[in-house]
C-alpha positions in Angstrom: 70.7 105.5 133.8 71.4 101.6 135.2 74.3 100.3 134.7 73.8 96.7 133.6 76.9 93.6 133.5 77.7 92.5 130.1 77.1 88.4 129.1 81.1 88.8 129.2 80.9 89.9 132.9 77.7 87.9 134.0 80.2 84.7 133.0 82.8 85.1 135.1 80.4 86.0 137.8 78.6 82.9 137.8 82.0 81.1 137.2 83.5 83.0 140.4 86.3 83.8 138.4 88.7 86.7 139.3 90.8 88.2 136.7 94.5 86.8 136.7 92.0 83.6 136.5 90.3 84.0 133.0 93.2 83.1 130.4 93.0 79.5 132.5 89.9 78.9 133.0 88.6 76.0 131.1 84.7 76.3 130.9 85.5 80.5 130.3 87.0 80.0 127.1 84.7 77.1 126.2 82.2 79.4 126.6 83.8 82.5 124.7 84.4 80.2 122.2 80.8 79.7 122.0 79.8 83.3 121.8 82.4 85.0 120.4 80.6 85.9 117.2 77.6 87.7 119.9 78.8 88.8 122.9 81.6 90.6 123.8 84.4 89.1 125.5 87.8 90.8 125.5 90.4 91.6 122.7 93.5 90.3 124.6 91.6 87.2 126.0 90.6 86.5 122.2 93.9 86.8 120.8 95.9 84.8 123.8 93.0 81.7 122.8 93.9 82.2 119.9 90.4 82.6 118.6 89.0 84.5 115.0 86.2 86.8 115.3 83.5 87.5 112.8 85.2 91.2 111.8 88.0 90.0 111.3 87.4 87.6 108.4 87.9 89.3 105.6 85.3 91.5 103.6 82.5 89.8 105.8 81.2 91.1 109.2 77.9 89.7 110.5 75.3 92.6 111.4 72.3 92.2 114.3 69.6 93.2 112.1 66.1 93.1 113.8 67.6 90.8 115.4 68.5 88.4 112.9 71.9 88.0 111.6 72.7 88.1 107.8 76.5 88.5 106.2 77.6 91.6 104.3 79.4 91.1 101.8 82.0 94.5 102.2 82.4 95.5 105.9 80.6 98.7 107.1 82.6 101.5 107.9 81.9 104.2 109.8 79.8 107.5 109.1 81.9 111.0 108.4 80.7 113.9 109.0 79.7 114.3 105.1 76.8 113.0 104.1 76.5 110.5 101.2 75.3 110.4 97.9 72.0 108.8 97.6 71.8 109.4 93.7 68.5 111.4 94.1 70.5 114.4 94.7 
C-alpha cells in the first residue's frame, strides 16, 4: 500500500512550512479556517487558533455520506462488540 499525504500535509508542503512555523503562518491558518470541518488538521492547531470543529457542536455532527454532507441530530457512537437490537429479533 502506498502512503498518501493528507490535505494538511500537502498544504504545509505547498506553503513550504516547517512544523515550528505552522502556528505563526497566516496562510495556513486561513486554509485551516476554510477546511476545518472537512480536512484533517491537528487538534492542537485548531485549539491554538481558537477554531471549533463540527464534532464539538453539541448534538450535531457532520457526516460524510455518499459524497454529500448531512446533519445528524445525535452523535455517532462507536460500535461495540455487542449486536444492536433491530426490533425484528
